[in-house]
LOGUMI-457320 format. One record per residue (C-alpha): x, y, z. Coordinates in steps of 0.02 Angstrom, whole numbers, padded with zeros to 5 digits, always signed. Layout:
<nodes>
XYZ/...
</nodes>
This chain:
<nodes>
+02669+09853+12105/+02755+09920+11950/+02752+10096+12022/+02824+10032+12187/+02959+09934+12095/+03005+10091+11998/+03010+10191+12160/+03122+10060+12239/+03242+10059+12091/+03251+10249+12084/+03275+10259+12272/+03417+10133+12269/+03506+10231+12132/+03484+10395+12227/+03548+10322+12390/+03699+10247+12304/+03739+10417+12228/+03710+10524+12382/+03752+10423+12538/+03934+10462+12585/+04050+10313+12617/+04070+10366+12799/+03882+10347+12822/+03887+10163+12770/+03992+10100+12915/+03927+10033+13082/+03889+10156+13221/+04029+10129+13348/+04005+10273+13470/+03893+10420+13511/+03995+10530+13395/+03935+10425+13249/+03755+10478+13284/+03694+10640+13205/+03575+10738+13317/+03573+10904+13223/+03526+11060+13322/+03581+11241+13326/+03763+11196+13360/+03789+11023+13284/+03954+10932+13301/+03958+10854+13129/+04075+10710+13094/+04139+10676+12916/+03994+10643+12799/+03856+10683+12924/+03812+10857+12862/+03808+10804+12680/+03700+10652+12718/+03578+10750+12827/+03559+10890+12700/+03534+10768+12556/+03400+10669+12646/+03314+10824+12717/+03306+10901+12543/+03191+10757+12493/+03097+10753+12657/+03169+10580+12690/+03221+10613+12869/+03033+10596+12899/+02976+10510+12740/+02797+10478+12794/+02761+10655+12856/+02662+10771+12742/+02768+10876+12625/+02698+11040+12695/+02782+10998+12861/+02951+10951+12789/+02914+10768+12757/+02927+10660+12603/+02742+10627+12583/+02777+10443+12551/+02648+10306+12567/+02675+10169+12698/+02734+10050+12561/+02856+10179+12492/+02921+10220+12666/+02951+10035+12698/+03041+10018+12531/+03153+10166+12573/+03199+10089+12742/+03237+09922+12659/+03347+10001+12527/+03441+10101+12659/+03470+09940+12757/+03529+09848+12602/+03660+09982+12570/+03703+09995+12757/+03653+10178+12759/+03649+10256+12932/+03499+10352+12995/+03535+10531+12937/+03458+10608+13093/+03419+10547+13269/+03292+10661+13349/+03169+10659+13493/+03077+10784+13385/+03052+10650+13253/+03020+10500+13363/+02915+10581+13500/+02862+10762+13482/+02826+10755+13296/+02688+10625+13306/+02610+10718+13453/+02612+10882+13356/+02536+10799+13203/+02391+10736+13310/+02365+10877+13435/+02454+11033+13369/+02372+11182+13287/+02414+11217+13106/+02523+11363+13160/+02618+11251+13282/+02644+11118+13150/+02709+11242+13022/+02823+11322+13151/+02904+11167+13226/+02889+11017+13110/+02995+11081+12963/+03135+11129+13083/+03128+10954+13158/+03133+10875+12986/+03287+10977+12937/+03375+10943+13102/+03383+11127+13147/+03317+11108+13326/+03367+10974+13450/+03233+10928+13577/+03231+10851+13749/+03089+10782+13856/+03035+10856+14023/+02931+10719+14102/+03004+10632+14256/+03030+10722+14420/+03117+10671+14583/+02949+10616+14656/+02860+10572+14494/+02944+10430+14401/+02835+10279+14367/+02691+10379+14442/+02716+10518+14317/+02547+10598+14349/+02610+10650+14522/+02720+10783+14442/+02730+10948+14534/+02817+11069+14414/+02694+11213+14408/+02637+11333+14274/+02553+11489+14344/+02433+11581+14230/+02502+11755+14193/+02388+11814+14055/+02464+11776+13886/+02598+11665+13962/+02636+11543+14101/+02768+11560+14236/+02846+11388+14258/+02937+11330+14414/+03000+11159+14461/+03126+11022+14425/+03138+10880+14300/+03257+10733+14313/+03332+10604+14194/+03311+10733+14054/+03411+10651+13915/+03532+10771+13829/+03455+10923+13913/+03627+11003+13917/+03636+10990+13727/+03455+11022+13680/+03385+11182+13604/+03202+11160+13655/+03105+11051+13778/+02930+10976+13774/+02874+10977+13954/+02732+10923+14067/+02677+11053+14195/+02538+11064+14322/+02410+11198+14282/+02278+11137+14406/+02275+11041+14570/+02092+10993+14553/+02134+10829+14467/+02292+10723+14459/+02291+10679+14274/+02167+10814+14230/+02275+10957+14293/+02424+10933+14177/+02468+11036+14024/+02595+11003+13885/+02706+11151+13841/+02858+11189+13734/+02995+11313+13774/+03170+11364+13724/+03308+11295+13836/+03396+11463+13819/+03251+11549+13910/+03293+11646+14068/+03276+11534+14220/+03319+11368+14137/+03473+11275+14197/+03538+11097+14187/+03655+10986+14285/+03724+10821+14215/+03693+10660+14312/+03845+10546+14312/+03809+10360+14290/+03911+10207+14336/+03976+10202+14157/+04074+10361+14188/+03966+10469+14076/+03782+10496+14046/+03655+10579+13932/+03547+10616+14084/+03526+10784+14170/+03429+10872+14304/+03333+11019+14232/+03282+11167+14339/+03150+11298+14296/+03147+11459+14396/+03010+11582+14343/+03023+11532+14160/+02904+11628+14046/+02815+11513+13923/+02695+11591+13797/+02524+11508+13797/+02543+11492+13609/+02670+11356+13652/+02542+11248+13742/+02495+11093+13642/+02311+11044+13654/+02194+11118+13784/+02243+11175+13958/+02235+11031+14083/+02225+10906+13938/+02411+10876+13927/+02395+10699+13995/+02312+10647+13831/+02463+10712+13735/+02583+10635+13860/+02508+10460+13844/+02507+10468+13654/+02688+10526+13652/+02741+10388+13774/+02681+10257+13651/+02797+10328+13519/+02939+10344+13645/+02924+10161+13691/+02920+10113+13509/+03081+10214+13485/+03167+10134+13635/+03117+09961+13576/+03222+09993+13420/+03381+09970+13521/+03341+09784+13515/+03377+09785+13329/+03550+09785+13251/+03641+09951+13246/+03640+10055+13087/+03775+10032+12958/+03859+09877+12889/+03927+09729+12983/+03879+09647+13146/+03982+09717+13291/+03933+09571+13405/+03996+09437+13286/+04146+09539+13230/+04198+09565+13411/+04175+09382+13452/+04284+09331+13304/+04419+09453+13357/+04413+09388+13536/+04407+09198+13515/+04449+09168+13332/+04379+09036+13213/+04398+08848+13213/+04452+08744+13063/+04273+08744+12998/+04260+08934+12999/+04151+08942+13155/+04179+09034+13318/+04308+08933+13413/+04211+08941+13578/+04059+08825+13558/+03965+08896+13708/+03986+09074+13647/+03938+09018+13472/+03776+08939+13536/+03734+09092+13641/+03759+09211+13495/+03657+09099+13380/+03513+09099+13504/+03525+09287+13521/+03523+09311+13332/+03367+09203+13315/+03279+09307+13447/+03337+09470+13369/+03274+09419+13198/+03107+09367+13271/+03096+09533+13359/+03137+09622+13196/+02994+09533+13109/+02876+09575+13251/+02935+09756+13247/+02902+09768+13061/+02728+09697+13084/+02693+09819+13226/+02745+09969+13120/+02632+09909+12978/+02486+09890+13099/+02523+10060+13176/+02522+10147+13007/+02358+10059+12964/+02280+10109+13130/+02261+09928+13187/+02395+09921+13322/+02343+09875+13499/+02370+10025+13616/+02477+09918+13732/+02592+09851+13595/+02724+09987+13624/+02745+09922+13802/+02774+09745+13738/+02898+09808+13609/+02987+09919+13733/+03008+09779+13859/+03078+09650+13739/+03184+09774+13641/+03274+09833+13798/+03301+09654+13856/+03378+09611+13688/+03492+09761+13695/+03553+09713+13868/+03582+09535+13808/+03682+09596+13658/+03801+09694+13768/+03815+09550+13892/+03872+09439+13749/+03996+09570+13688/+04072+09575+13861/+04074+09384+13873/+04163+09373+13706/+04296+09496+13761/+04330+09411+13927/+04428+09507+14057/+04503+09618+13920/+04330+09690+13888/+04332+09767+14062/+04479+09880+14018/+04425+10058+14050/+04540+10192+13982/+04663+10140+13846/+04661+10190+13663/+04654+10005+13619/+04481+09991+13700/+04425+10161+13635/+04417+10225+13813/+04326+10071+13875/+04185+10094+13750/+04121+09915+13765/+04120+09913+13955/+04042+10085+13969/+03907+10041+13842/+03870+09879+13936/+03849+09974+14100/+03741+10104+14013/+03617+09969+13959/+03569+09939+14140/+03462+10095+14128/+03367+10029+13976/+03241+09936+14082/+03207+10094+14185/+03200+10238+14060/+03040+10265+13963/+02942+10166+14092/+03015+10025+14196/+03005+09845+14138/+02891+09807+14285/+02768+09940+14228/+02774+09877+14048/+02740+09698+14103/+02593+09757+14208/+02522+09846+14055/+02545+09691+13946/+02464+09581+14079/+02315+09695+14099/+02281+09757+13924/+02342+09617+13811/+02325+09460+13916/+02170+09522+14010/+02237+09454+14174/+02148+09507+14334/+02223+09656+14426/
</nodes>
């Protein structure tokens, strides 16, 4: 405990010295999120914060040091997260490489693949996207049809992916392809390739919010070296399922408060309705609704912390990510509903500078996709019912 206390004290001092002031404010828009990549659009303080954290391996503190991580124990990693939260430090790097591909590579990748890709992910040098869903393979993902023809030392990939988040901004993609038609799940392989490869193109999908991270991704005779296949040929479904658990854990995090200081929900409510003579929100119904939400969010935060501890200790139930994903997305939708309720009709304003281009309304509309992406809520509830509650199918 003394060693952990010393680590915590030293970590707090280092964070105070190295986290720029701009990185201690709440995330208000997509521009406040650092994704890294080959051509990053850094906002003030983002580059300095990313480089400082990456230099210590603290963008992925629990990864081994040989792969760009910090080599921290679970207790040290937890202490680092707590000290960052106490100082309102933003996450230095958001990355599908960290939250999804990295864990899959650590479990299924060869040593050469780990050494090639993981340090670049940890430093934020490559931005990744996910090639899973297809027009006729959404919830039934194993029905995917994108094909990979064996061409000796490489595959020739043809097909289409849909709902590929940030495909138009990504450098590389981790992608499911069909290498055999003999078996539905047993004919899928998991491959990686550069989005700048000949034959790869993307087309943004516009959402009701007026913008979208989603894209269609097209592959026309794309050459993919077999060295970029993760795990055995036709065994990609094993990798895909493992990765989905981490994706759902990542998505569930949207149920927690945003990074940085302050509470945008409460701050917005105060600005909209003001305070009464006792220093409380002047609207009692809104006050009660926000209080109930905060109780649920804190309970979810405690459950999330417990789940992460169990996951690190290898004691987590395989279906827990589905439970976390479902409730986290419901919380996020509820948060934005309350933000809109607090703002009243003014919150619906769409284009002015005063509303930051309708940021609140657009974000609220965007949350409607939360219960679809990463596996629909209906699918998650079915998994919980079957695997956790042992209900009959």
